N, C-alpha and C positions, 0 to 999 in steps of 0.2 A: 504494500500500500504506500502511496506517495503522500507527502505533506507539501503542499504548495504554499510558498511564502509571499511571492510577489511576481508581477509580470512587468516586463520592460520592452520598449520598442527595440528594433534592431540597432538603431543609433545609440540608445542608452546602454544596451548590453555590450556593444563593442567598446564604448567609453569605459565601462567598468572592467572589462576583461583585458583591455590594453594596459592597465596599470600593472606594474610588477607584482608577481605572485604574493610576496610577503606584505605588500602594501594594499592589496586588493580587498576591500571590505564594503559592506553595505550596513549602514546603521551601527557601525562599530564591530560587526562580526565578519570574520574572514570568509571569503567566498572562493570556491574552487572553479576552475575552468572545465568545460566539458572535454571528453576524450577526443572529440573531433575538432578542437579549437584551431589547430594548425591549418586544417582545411578551411574552416569558416573564415579565419583571418586572411588566408590566401584569396578566397573568393571575394571577400569584402574589399581588399586592397586592389584587386584586378577588376572590380566591378562585374563579377560573374554571378549570375543568379544562383541562389542556393536552392535548386529545384531537385526533387527526387528524379533520378535518371530513369526510373521505371514509370511511375504514375504522373509525374510532373507537378506534384504538390510543392508549393514554394514556401520556404521559411518566412515567417512574418513577425516573430517575437522571441524573446528570451523569457524563460520562467525559472525563478529561483526555487529549488525543490530539494527535499530530503527523501531518502528511503526511510520508512518508519523505523527500521532496525539499525539505521546509521545516524541517529541523531547526535551521537558523540563526535561525528566528523563534520567538517564544514559543509554547508549546503552547496549545491552545484548549480551554476547558471547554464541551463541547457537550452538548446535551440529547438523551437517548435514551429509547426505549421498547422493551419486549420484546413482540413480536407473537404469542407462543406458540411460535415456532420459532426466531427469531433477534432480535438487536438491530437496530433501525432508528433512524437519526438523525431527530430532529424538525426541521422547517424552518418558516420563516414562508412562508405562501402569500399572495400578493397577490390579493385578491378581484378587483380590476381590475388586470390584469397591467401591470407597468411598461412593457412593450413596446407597450401600448395607451394609454399616458398615465397610468396609475395612480400614485399617490403612495406613499411609504414610511411614511405616517402609520399609527400603530397602528390607527386606525379602518378602514384598508383592509387589515389583516392578519388572518389566522386561522392557527391551528396546522395543520400537515399533516406527515405522515411523508414522508420523502424519496421512497419509491417512488410514493406517490399524487401528490405534488407534481410529480415528474418526468413522470408519465404525463399530467398535465393540460396541461402546457406553457403556452400563452397562450390557451387556449379559455375561453369563458364560456357558462354555461347561462342559462336564462331568469331564474333567481333572481339570478344575478350581474348580468345586464343591468338588472334592476329595481333592484338595489342601486346600480348606476352612475347610473341616472336620478334616484334619490332623493338622491344625494350628489355633485352636480356639483363641489363643492369638493375632491373627492378625485381628480380627473383633469384632464388638460390636453387640451382639445378638439383642438388642432392636432397632437397626437401620436396621437390615436385615430382609427382608420379605421372603427370601428364606428358612430360617431355622426354621421358625415358623410352628409348626404342630398342 
């Protein structure tokens, strides 16, 4: 179960998250950045829409939240989108999945909403396989079972 604390516009969220980690706080409490922050920062700086690569839902807000069992840790300022029915958390999707040797480099990441990212798991379509072949620096061959012949 989640505990929502506050909602912020994209501009406000980036202003908060661009403060150095140890100085980042809201109302005197430390705030953590989301796991996909490097991708969100890259998209924001390059003026790239933060849209799910599958369904196209676009991020439109940050929400400060806790997991109910993690209240001893700082809350996280997560990126969210409204899909017309409900809020969905935006996640970073690895084009070449980590489980198949993909790196955490921003080059290997794309925005995805949590439902689409969770349904993909570690599968790759032909476009992803082509990307993998064109970017050997973004994956480790000994971890990947796809490229062993």
